[in-house]
GUMARLUM-396485 format. One record per residue: x, y, z of N, C-alpha, C, O, CB in turn; residue number from 1. Coordinates in pm, whole numbers. Glycine has a CB too. Example, Ala and Ser with C-alpha at 12.3 -4.5 7.8 and 13.67 -1.06 7.14 Angstrom:
[rec [1319, -569, 780], [1230, -450, 780], [1320, -330, 780], [1424, -332, 846], [1131, -447, 905], 1]
[rec [1285, -225, 708], [1367, -106, 714], [1290, 3, 787], [1341, 114, 804], [1408, -60, 572], 2]
***
This chain:
[rec [3136, 3476, 399], [3112, 3344, 460], [3059, 3264, 360], [2957, 3275, 291], [3022, 3345, 579], 1]
[rec [3184, 3151, 368], [3145, 3059, 241], [3117, 2921, 327], [3187, 2875, 418], [3286, 3041, 106], 2]
[rec [2991, 2866, 272], [2924, 2753, 334], [2934, 2652, 228], [2898, 2668, 111], [2773, 2782, 381], 3]
[rec [2978, 2561, 274], [2991, 2430, 195], [2920, 2315, 258], [2863, 2321, 368], [3137, 2389, 179], 4]
[rec [2927, 2198, 173], [2867, 2083, 240], [2955, 2019, 272], [3047, 1986, 197], [2782, 2007, 181], 5]
[rec [2941, 1985, 409], [3016, 1869, 475], [2986, 1756, 458], [2877, 1710, 423], [3021, 1868, 591], 6]
[rec [3133, 1677, 495], [3063, 1517, 485], [2999, 1496, 573], [2972, 1579, 659], [3141, 1398, 484], 7]
[rec [2951, 1348, 568], [2866, 1327, 687], [2950, 1294, 843], [2896, 1294, 954], [2767, 1198, 643], 8]
[rec [3092, 1267, 815], [3151, 1249, 942], [3185, 1359, 1012], [3256, 1350, 1112], [3255, 1177, 935], 9]
[rec [3134, 1490, 961], [3151, 1602, 1049], [3030, 1655, 1110], [3034, 1741, 1198], [3213, 1706, 983], 10]
[rec [2899, 1595, 1054], [2773, 1627, 1134], [2788, 1572, 1281], [2811, 1454, 1308], [2640, 1559, 1062], 11]
[rec [2775, 1654, 1354], [2768, 1621, 1501], [2613, 1520, 1503], [2526, 1499, 1420], [2762, 1789, 1609], 12]
[rec [2636, 1476, 1644], [2534, 1385, 1708], [2370, 1446, 1698], [2273, 1400, 1637], [2582, 1367, 1875], 13]
[rec [2379, 1531, 1757], [2268, 1640, 1770], [2212, 1656, 1611], [2097, 1620, 1586], [2338, 1801, 1838], 14]
[rec [2288, 1705, 1515], [2254, 1745, 1405], [2201, 1622, 1331], [2131, 1641, 1231], [2360, 1814, 1347], 15]
[rec [2234, 1478, 1378], [2196, 1360, 1306], [2084, 1324, 1346], [2013, 1266, 1263], [2279, 1256, 1313], 16]
[rec [2036, 1344, 1468], [1922, 1305, 1560], [1816, 1405, 1476], [1727, 1364, 1401], [1948, 1342, 1748], 17]
[rec [1842, 1532, 1503], [1749, 1625, 1447], [1706, 1608, 1279], [1604, 1659, 1233], [1815, 1764, 1475], 18]
[rec [1799, 1531, 1199], [1763, 1501, 1096], [1683, 1393, 1082], [1582, 1396, 1011], [1849, 1497, 1037], 19]
[rec [1731, 1262, 1166], [1640, 1134, 1172], [1490, 1185, 1201], [1398, 1153, 1126], [1692, 1024, 1299], 20]
[rec [1469, 1277, 1331], [1356, 1313, 1392], [1247, 1361, 1267], [1134, 1316, 1245], [1394, 1430, 1502], 21]
[rec [1322, 1471, 1194], [1265, 1536, 1105], [1203, 1428, 969], [1095, 1439, 911], [1374, 1645, 1067], 22]
[rec [1303, 1331, 947], [1250, 1229, 860], [1147, 1141, 917], [1043, 1107, 861], [1354, 1150, 814], 23]
[rec [1187, 1110, 1030], [1043, 1014, 1082], [905, 1097, 1083], [798, 1045, 1050], [1062, 957, 1257], 24]
[rec [919, 1237, 1126], [796, 1300, 1127], [736, 1343, 972], [628, 1399, 951], [816, 1425, 1220], 25]
[rec [823, 1306, 884], [794, 1340, 705], [726, 1206, 700], [609, 1208, 661], [956, 1361, 571], 26]
[rec [783, 1081, 736], [729, 940, 701], [612, 930, 779], [524, 877, 712], [828, 818, 732], 27]
[rec [582, 953, 872], [450, 964, 941], [330, 1036, 906], [212, 1004, 920], [471, 1009, 1048], 28]
[rec [391, 1156, 847], [256, 1275, 787], [271, 1199, 663], [172, 1236, 599], [284, 1487, 769], 29]
[rec [332, 1116, 591], [299, 1081, 453], [226, 982, 468], [141, 963, 381], [403, 1054, 362], 30]
[rec [236, 885, 584], [145, 762, 576], [-2, 795, 607], [-99, 751, 544], [193, 650, 678], 31]
[rec [-8, 900, 736], [-125, 929, 765], [-215, 1001, 645], [-334, 970, 641], [-111, 1005, 881], 32]
[rec [-159, 1107, 534], [-186, 1156, 437], [-253, 1065, 340], [-367, 1082, 296], [-84, 1210, 399], 33]
[rec [-175, 971, 312], [-184, 839, 228], [-300, 793, 240], [-388, 794, 154], [-94, 731, 260], 34]
[rec [-308, 731, 397], [-436, 657, 440], [-577, 745, 404], [-679, 701, 352], [-426, 629, 611], 35]
[rec [-553, 868, 443], [-660, 968, 407], [-719, 984, 268], [-837, 1002, 236], [-612, 1090, 437], 36]
[rec [-585, 972, 178], [-629, 1012, 32], [-695, 881, -21], [-789, 897, -100], [-494, 1062, -70], 37]
[rec [-659, 755, 10], [-682, 621, -19], [-843, 595, 37], [-924, 519, -16], [-560, 524, 56], 38]
[rec [-861, 661, 133], [-1006, 661, 190], [-1103, 739, 103], [-1210, 697, 57], [-1010, 725, 334], 39]
[rec [-1042, 873, 85], [-1149, 993, 28], [-1175, 923, -113], [-1293, 926, -146], [-1074, 1178, 10], 40]
[rec [-1093, 862, -198], [-1109, 814, -293], [-1132, 667, -318], [-1109, 613, -426], [-1031, 855, -341], 41]
[rec [-1182, 603, -206], [-1248, 476, -228], [-1126, 381, -268], [-1165, 270, -304], [-1370, 486, -344], 42]
[rec [-1013, 395, -270], [-915, 288, -345], [-960, 154, -315], [-1023, 80, -390], [-758, 298, -299], 43]
[rec [-910, 124, -168], [-988, -12, -150], [-1098, -63, -205], [-1089, -150, -292], [-1021, -25, -46], 44]
[rec [-1202, -23, -167], [-1344, -50, -268], [-1311, -76, -391], [-1324, -192, -431], [-1446, 69, -287], 45]
[rec [-1260, 27, -477], [-1227, -8, -623], [-1153, -148, -632], [-1191, -250, -690], [-1131, 110, -689], 46]
[rec [-1052, -129, -568], [-966, -286, -554], [-1086, -403, -540], [-1115, -462, -644], [-850, -295, -386], 47]
[rec [-1133, -426, -458], [-1240, -510, -425], [-1331, -560, -517], [-1371, -675, -538], [-1305, -455, -344], 48]
[rec [-1363, -425, -579], [-1472, -406, -691], [-1407, -540, -827], [-1458, -638, -881], [-1466, -194, -760], 49]
[rec [-1280, -474, -834], [-1189, -520, -957], [-1187, -660, -909], [-1236, -750, -977], [-1025, -443, -979], 50]
[rec [-1134, -680, -798], [-1122, -830, -790], [-1248, -923, -828], [-1235, -1020, -903], [-1085, -863, -650], 51]
[rec [-1371, -886, -771], [-1507, -948, -794], [-1511, -976, -950], [-1545, -1080, -1006], [-1635, -843, -743], 52]
[rec [-1474, -871, -999], [-1492, -875, -1151], [-1399, -933, -1213], [-1416, -948, -1334], [-1504, -757, -1212], 53]
[rec [-1300, -971, -1165], [-1195, -1064, -1237], [-1238, -1233, -1203], [-1218, -1324, -1283], [-1022, -1023, -1170], 54]
[rec [-1308, -1252, -1050], [-1368, -1388, -1053], [-1460, -1385, -1137], [-1439, -1486, -1205], [-1420, -1438, -936], 55]
[rec [-1564, -1325, -1185], [-1674, -1317, -1250], [-1628, -1373, -1378], [-1681, -1476, -1419], [-1734, -1184, -1251], 56]
[rec [-1530, -1313, -1450], [-1513, -1319, -1572], [-1428, -1435, -1587], [-1409, -1497, -1691], [-1466, -1200, -1625], 57]
[rec [-1384, -1457, -1486], [-1291, -1625, -1523], [-1400, -1734, -1520], [-1383, -1835, -1588], [-1152, -1685, -1378], 58]
[rec [-1519, -1718, -1440], [-1650, -1787, -1453], [-1668, -1804, -1551], [-1655, -1919, -1592], [-1753, -1745, -1412], 59]
[rec [-1708, -1702, -1638], [-1723, -1696, -1764], [-1682, -1744, -1880], [-1743, -1775, -1982], [-1713, -1626, -1775], 60]
[rec [-1558, -1746, -1846], [-1458, -1779, -1943], [-1464, -1952, -1935], [-1486, -2024, -2032], [-1299, -1703, -1900], 61]
[rec [-1439, -1997, -1795], [-1469, -2145, -1780], [-1587, -2213, -1839], [-1583, -2313, -1912], [-1479, -2172, -1650], 62]
[rec [-1711, -2139, -1794], [-1825, -2178, -1879], [-1808, -2197, -2027], [-1822, -2309, -2075], [-1923, -2084, -1864], 63]
[rec [-1764, -2045, -2138], [-1761, -2051, -2248], [-1671, -2170, -2306], [-1704, -2225, -2411], [-1734, -1932, -2281], 64]
[rec [-1533, -2216, -2222], [-1454, -2312, -2253], [-1524, -2450, -2255], [-1497, -2533, -2341], [-1347, -2307, -2166], 65]
[rec [-1622, -2471, -2153], [-1691, -2594, -2156], [-1786, -2637, -2258], [-1802, -2747, -2310], [-1750, -2601, -2053], 66]
[rec [-1862, -2495, -2280], [-1948, -2503, -2379], [-1876, -2554, -2523], [-1908, -2653, -2590], [-2012, -2367, -2385], 67]
[rec [-1778, -2462, -2549], [-1696, -2503, -2667], [-1638, -2630, -2675], [-1630, -2679, -2788], [-1596, -2422, -2683], 68]
[rec [-1597, -2691, -2585], [-1559, -2856, -2578], [-1702, -2915, -2607], [-1710, -2984, -2709], [-1492, -2917, -2408], 69]
[rec [-1800, -2900, -2541], [-1940, -2992, -2561], [-1983, -2966, -2705], [-2041, -3055, -2766], [-2078, -2946, -2449], 70]
[rec [-1959, -2852, -2761], [-2024, -2832, -2911], [-1900, -2881, -3022], [-1936, -2915, -3134], [-2071, -2644, -2939], 71]
[rec [-1748, -2883, -2984], [-1705, -2948, -3108], [-1638, -3071, -3042], [-1515, -3081, -3039], [-1603, -2854, -3208], 72]
[rec [-1718, -3163, -2991], [-1717, -3300, -2965], [-1676, -3375, -3084], [-1752, -3351, -3178], [-1846, -3345, -2918], 73]
[rec [-1583, -3457, -3112], [-1562, -3538, -3240], [-1717, -3632, -3253], [-1776, -3679, -3156], [-1403, -3650, -3221], 74]
[rec [-1752, -3642, -3372], [-1865, -3722, -3384], [-1821, -3867, -3427], [-1745, -3895, -3520], [-1962, -3658, -3483], 75]
[rec [-1888, -3958, -3335], [-1846, -4083, -3388], [-1937, -4159, -3480], [-1901, -4268, -3525], [-1818, -4164, -3284], 76]
***
């Protein structure tokens, strides 16, 4: 018995529907598992904390830039 890969044009409607259904199930399972993993490792909380750190660092940089400008004013 020789089994070869048939081109897509020879696949029946039922087989195509089954493949699409299986693909849809895989996508749904992937999205559900992704949500669980992100919740378990608290990825959303880590991203929120990083965003706060970036804002705080930008405030520090702005303050240091202002201090540098005020200390390096040309003397009249």
